[in-house]
Structure formats: C-alpha cells, structure tokens
C-alpha positions as CSV (number, residue, x, y, z in Angstrom):
1,X,14.6,-85.4,-34.2
2,X,14.4,-81.8,-35.4
3,X,10.8,-81.0,-36.5
4,X,11.2,-77.2,-36.7
5,X,13.9,-74.6,-36.8
6,X,13.6,-71.1,-35.2
7,X,16.4,-68.7,-36.2
8,X,17.5,-65.3,-35.1
9,X,18.5,-62.7,-37.8
10,X,21.2,-60.3,-36.7
11,X,24.5,-62.1,-36.3
12,X,22.9,-65.4,-37.3
13,X,21.4,-65.3,-40.8
14,X,22.8,-61.9,-41.4
15,X,25.6,-59.5,-40.5
16,X,25.5,-57.3,-37.5
17,X,27.1,-54.6,-39.5
18,X,24.1,-54.3,-41.9
19,X,21.7,-53.8,-39.0
20,X,24.0,-51.5,-37.0
21,X,25.6,-49.5,-39.9
22,X,22.7,-49.3,-42.4
23,X,19.3,-50.0,-40.9
24,X,19.7,-48.2,-37.5
25,X,21.3,-45.0,-38.9
26,X,18.6,-44.9,-41.7
27,X,15.8,-45.1,-39.1
28,X,17.5,-42.5,-36.8
29,X,18.1,-40.0,-39.7
30,X,14.6,-40.3,-41.1
31,X,12.6,-40.8,-37.9
32,X,11.9,-37.1,-37.0
33,X,10.5,-36.1,-40.4
34,X,8.8,-39.4,-40.9
35,X,7.0,-39.2,-37.5
36,X,5.8,-35.7,-38.4
37,X,4.6,-36.7,-41.8
38,X,2.8,-39.9,-40.6
39,X,1.6,-39.1,-37.1
40,X,-2.0,-39.0,-38.3
41,X,-1.9,-42.6,-39.5
42,X,-3.8,-44.7,-36.9
43,X,-1.1,-47.4,-36.9
44,X,1.6,-44.8,-36.2
45,X,-0.6,-43.0,-33.7
46,X,-0.9,-46.2,-31.6
47,X,2.9,-46.4,-31.3
48,X,3.2,-42.7,-30.4
49,X,0.6,-43.2,-27.7
50,X,2.6,-46.1,-26.3
51,X,5.8,-44.1,-26.1
52,X,4.0,-41.1,-24.6
53,X,2.6,-43.3,-21.9
54,X,6.1,-44.6,-21.0
55,X,7.5,-41.1,-20.7
56,X,4.4,-39.5,-19.1
57,X,3.8,-37.0,-21.9
58,X,0.7,-36.4,-24.0
59,X,0.7,-38.1,-27.4
60,X,0.5,-34.6,-29.0
61,X,4.0,-33.9,-27.8
62,X,5.7,-35.2,-30.9
63,X,9.0,-33.6,-30.0
64,X,9.2,-35.5,-26.7
65,X,8.1,-38.7,-28.3
66,X,10.7,-38.4,-31.1
67,X,13.4,-37.6,-28.6
68,X,12.7,-40.7,-26.6
69,X,12.6,-42.9,-29.7
70,X,16.0,-41.5,-30.8
71,X,17.4,-42.2,-27.4
72,X,16.1,-45.8,-27.6
73,X,17.8,-46.2,-31.0
74,X,21.1,-44.9,-29.6
75,X,20.9,-47.2,-26.6
76,X,19.6,-50.2,-28.7
77,X,16.6,-50.6,-26.5
78,X,14.3,-53.4,-27.6
79,X,11.1,-51.4,-27.1
80,X,8.2,-52.7,-29.1
81,X,6.9,-49.3,-30.2
82,X,10.3,-48.4,-31.5
83,X,10.7,-51.7,-33.3
84,X,7.3,-51.3,-34.9
85,X,8.1,-47.7,-36.1
86,X,11.5,-48.7,-37.3
87,X,9.9,-51.4,-39.4
88,X,7.6,-48.8,-41.0
89,X,10.5,-46.5,-41.8
90,X,12.6,-49.3,-43.2
91,X,9.8,-50.3,-45.5
92,X,10.2,-46.9,-47.2
93,X,13.9,-47.5,-47.5
94,X,13.5,-50.9,-49.1
95,X,10.8,-49.7,-51.5
96,X,13.0,-46.8,-52.5
97,X,15.8,-49.3,-53.1
98,X,18.0,-47.4,-50.7
99,X,19.5,-50.8,-49.6
100,X,19.0,-54.5,-49.7
101,X,19.1,-56.8,-46.7
102,X,22.3,-58.8,-46.2
103,X,22.0,-62.5,-45.7
104,X,25.0,-64.9,-45.5
105,X,25.3,-67.3,-48.5
106,X,25.5,-70.3,-46.2
107,X,22.3,-69.2,-44.4
108,X,20.4,-69.0,-47.6
109,X,21.6,-72.3,-48.9
110,X,20.8,-74.2,-45.7
111,X,17.4,-72.5,-45.2
112,X,16.5,-73.6,-48.7
113,X,17.7,-77.1,-48.0
114,X,15.8,-77.4,-44.8
115,X,12.7,-75.9,-46.4
116,X,13.0,-78.4,-49.3
117,X,13.3,-81.2,-46.7
118,X,9.9,-80.2,-45.3
119,X,11.1,-78.7,-42.1
120,X,9.1,-75.6,-41.1
121,X,11.3,-72.6,-40.5
122,X,10.5,-69.7,-38.2
123,X,12.1,-66.4,-37.2
124,X,12.4,-65.0,-33.7
125,X,14.0,-61.5,-33.7
126,X,13.8,-58.3,-31.7
127,X,12.8,-56.5,-34.9
128,X,9.1,-56.4,-35.5
129,X,7.4,-59.1,-37.6
130,X,6.9,-56.4,-40.3
131,X,10.6,-55.6,-40.3
132,X,11.5,-59.3,-40.5
133,X,9.2,-59.9,-43.5
134,X,10.7,-56.8,-45.2
135,X,14.2,-58.1,-44.5
136,X,13.6,-61.4,-46.3
137,X,11.5,-59.8,-49.0
138,X,14.1,-57.3,-50.0
139,X,17.3,-59.4,-49.6
140,X,20.3,-59.6,-51.9
141,X,19.0,-63.0,-52.9
142,X,15.6,-61.7,-53.8
143,X,12.3,-62.5,-52.0
144,X,12.8,-65.6,-49.8
145,X,9.8,-65.1,-47.5
146,X,8.3,-68.4,-48.8
147,X,10.9,-70.3,-46.8
148,X,9.4,-69.3,-43.5
149,X,6.2,-70.6,-41.9
150,X,6.0,-67.8,-39.3
151,X,7.6,-64.9,-37.4
152,X,7.9,-63.9,-33.8
153,X,9.0,-60.7,-32.2
154,X,9.1,-59.0,-28.8
155,X,5.3,-59.1,-28.6
156,X,5.9,-62.7,-27.7
157,X,8.2,-61.8,-25.0
158,X,11.9,-61.0,-24.3
159,X,14.4,-63.2,-26.1
160,X,16.2,-63.9,-22.8
161,X,13.0,-65.2,-21.2
162,X,12.4,-68.9,-21.3
163,X,8.6,-68.3,-21.3
164,X,8.9,-66.7,-24.7
165,X,10.2,-69.9,-26.2
166,X,7.5,-71.9,-24.5
167,X,5.0,-69.6,-26.1
168,X,6.6,-70.1,-29.5
169,X,6.5,-73.9,-29.1
170,X,2.8,-73.7,-28.2
171,X,2.1,-71.4,-31.1
172,X,3.7,-73.7,-33.7
173,X,2.3,-76.8,-32.1
174,X,5.6,-78.7,-31.7
175,X,7.3,-80.1,-28.6
176,X,10.2,-77.8,-27.4
177,X,12.5,-80.8,-27.6
178,X,11.9,-81.1,-31.3
179,X,12.6,-77.5,-32.1
180,X,16.1,-76.2,-32.9
181,X,16.9,-72.6,-32.1
182,X,19.8,-70.7,-33.7
183,X,21.2,-67.5,-32.3
184,X,24.5,-65.7,-31.7
185,X,23.5,-64.5,-28.2
186,X,24.3,-66.7,-25.2
187,X,21.4,-65.4,-23.1
188,X,19.0,-66.4,-25.8
189,X,20.5,-69.8,-26.2
190,X,20.2,-70.3,-22.4
191,X,16.6,-69.2,-22.4
192,X,15.7,-71.5,-25.2
193,X,17.4,-74.5,-23.6
194,X,15.7,-73.7,-20.3
195,X,12.4,-74.0,-22.2
196,X,13.5,-77.4,-23.5
197,X,14.6,-76.4,-27.0
198,X,17.6,-77.8,-28.7
199,X,19.9,-74.9,-29.5
200,X,23.1,-74.0,-31.3
201,X,25.2,-70.9,-30.7
202,X,26.2,-69.4,-34.0
203,X,29.7,-67.7,-33.7
204,X,30.5,-66.2,-37.0
205,X,34.1,-65.0,-37.1
206,X,33.2,-61.7,-38.6
207,X,30.3,-61.0,-36.2
208,X,30.8,-62.9,-33.0
209,X,31.9,-61.1,-29.9
210,X,33.8,-63.0,-27.3
211,X,31.9,-66.0,-26.0
212,X,33.6,-67.0,-22.8
213,X,31.0,-69.6,-22.0
214,X,30.7,-71.1,-25.5
215,X,32.0,-74.4,-24.2
216,X,28.6,-74.8,-22.6
217,X,26.8,-74.9,-25.9
218,X,26.8,-76.6,-29.3
219,X,28.6,-74.2,-31.5
220,X,28.5,-73.6,-35.3
221,X,30.7,-71.2,-37.2
222,X,28.1,-71.0,-40.0
223,X,24.9,-72.8,-41.1
224,X,26.8,-75.6,-42.7
225,X,28.1,-76.5,-39.2
226,X,24.6,-76.7,-37.7
227,X,23.8,-80.3,-36.6
228,X,20.3,-81.4,-37.6
229,X,19.1,-84.9,-36.8
230,X,16.5,-85.0,-39.6
231,X,19.4,-84.9,-42.2
232,X,20.1,-88.5,-41.3
233,X,16.6,-89.5,-42.7
234,X,17.1,-87.8,-46.1
C-alpha cells in the first residue's frame, strides 16, 4: 500500500521548458550582478567559498567564481552551491512577478486528491529546497506549498544513487516498499527501485525524451495514469 509519495519536479509535475527556457536563462543573465551585489551576505558568501574551493581560487576572486557558476549553468551541472544560489536569484524573480512557475493541471489535481486522502507528499529535486518551495509558492495555481510534507535536494545525495532514496525513507520514517517515487528520468527510477521504492516513470508526450528501456518500468503519461494502491481503500 502506498503510504507516501515522493515526486520530481522538472518533466514530472512541471514542464522542462519552464525550467530550461525561463528559470535557467534568468539565473544566468542576473547572476554576475547579483553575486556582486550580494557577496557580503553570509549565506551567499558560504556558497562562494564552496565554489572557490572547487576551482582552487580565493573566495575574493568573484570573477573566477562567477565564471565557474555560469559554466555550470551552461552544462546543467547539479552542483549544490549553484543550485543554492540559483534559488536565491529565482526568489527575486518570483517576488518581482517576472514569472510564475508552471505546473501541469493533472499534477495539481492529483496532488490535491492525494493530500486530501491523507497521503504525505514529498519533493525530491536537484533544485535546492528553497527553489522548490518558491516554485510551489509562486505557481500559476497560487501557493500550494501546504500540499507537501517535506522537500529533499542534492544535499541528500545524487538522484541516481540508491543511498539517497534510502536516506529519504529513513527521514520520513516509512518503509521504502510503501513509498511511491515519480520521475521522468530512468536513472532516478532505477535508483529508487534499487532502494526498494515503488516507482513510476512519467513520460509526458510534450517533455519526455526517448525512453528505450521504458518497458522495464511502470509508465504513466500523466498523473491521472499513476497507479496508487491506497485509492482502492477510498
């Protein structure tokens, strides 16, 4: 029986294009000036120091740090300092009403249904926890943060690592076998299943790349197709 659901965001609850074509370019365009304006903030300084350590430069070399961050954005590197800083920059964009986060209608409806059924919902995304919370606070459907019981990001571990899912199960206190994970990425589904999770590969027609091994998974075209055993008890 499904006792909890953990969902990815990009390509799962929301379109890849919003992240790729709106959020990433916004962060890249604003990052140089934003870093300069906010580098004295302790929270920002900690991330700058993390990047500087990786590239072997002093934290005072803002130019080198900024260059590395922009390269990571261009290469879609899941580096925790970048994801943290992106979340901070996106916060400004949301608050300025420069954009609203995209969420699929079917995802909103089913998340609301599952929440109403008393099933705890969690998010596991490569974006920082702050970025995730902003995403669901400033969505086209308004603030839907209340639907979620918690959030996980790359500080938990890589999404393609089974140990990350074991950590999530321990954190939420539910057996892996009773947790359903939703994602559009095969390597993530494989890792979740290796950890003992139930898992469904979401292959939205407008977002999904080719999935040559999709026959190895339970597949859903949208959230209405997601099989959940607790629905039988309603």
